N, C-alpha and C positions, 0 to 999 in steps of 0.2 A: 505551226503544227501544234495540235492539241496534245498535252502530255498524257492524257488518259486514252488517246486513240489506240496505241498498240495493245493496251490491256483489253479494250473492247473488241478489237479484231481477233485476238487470240485468247479466248476464255480458258482453254485447257492449260496453256502456258501460265496464265495468270493464277489459276488454281494451284498448279505445281509450285510456282514461286511462293505463294502464300503458305503452302504446306511446309516448304523448306524453311521459311522464316519462322514459322511457329515451332518447328522441330529444333531449329538452332536456339530459339529462346528457351525452350524446355530443357535442352542440354545445358545451356548456360546457367539457368536457374538452379539446376541440381548441383552445379559446381560452386555456387556462391556460399561463402562461409557465413552462416546465419546462426546467431545464438539467441536463445529465448530471453535471457536477461543478462546484460553486461555486468561484469564484476565491478561494483561501485562500493566504496566505503561511505556508508551513510553516517551523518553526524549523530552523535549521541549526546543528549542533554540530560544531565543528572541534577536534580534539585533536592537539597536536604533542608529540612526545617526541624528545628529543635524547640520543643515546648518544655520549659523548666518544670520539673517535678512530674512529668508524664512518662509512663512506661511505653514500650513498643506497641502494646495492644491499644492503648489510648491514642497514640499517635496515628496508628492505622485507622482508627475510628474517626478521628478528626480529619484525616486526609481523604476519607471517602473510600478507602480500600476495603473496609468491612462495613456491614450495615448495623450490627448490634454487638453489644459487649456485656458480659456478666462479670461485674467486678465490685469491689467494695467502694463505699462512698468517698473515702479519703483521696483516692486517685483521680476522681473526676469532678469533685465539688467545685473546684476553682473554674473549670470549664462550663459547668452548669450555671454558675453565678454570672459568668461572662456572656452567657447566651449562646455558646458554641455547641452545647450538648443539651439533650432533653432526657429527663428521667421518666421511664415508663412505669416503674413500680419500685417500691423499697420495702 
C-alpha cells in the first residue's frame, strides 16, 4: 500500500490535518521561551601603558585616542625625537 494513497483519496481530511498541525505549531511557538540575547559575561581586557615623563594628554595622543594636542614642547620633545609624534607648528 502506498503511504500517500489515503491523503490523495481524502483531500479535505488532508487539508484539515495540515491546518491542525500548523495551528499546533503556532501555539507551541508562542509558548517557547525565547530571549533576544542571553545573559553572558563577556571578557574584559584592559591594557595599561606608561610612558615615562608623559602626562595623560600625551599618552592619549600616543595611544590614538585623540588626534591632536596643543601643549608645550617639553612634554612631547622626547616622543618627537623618537619619531612617535610629529610637530605641526611651533
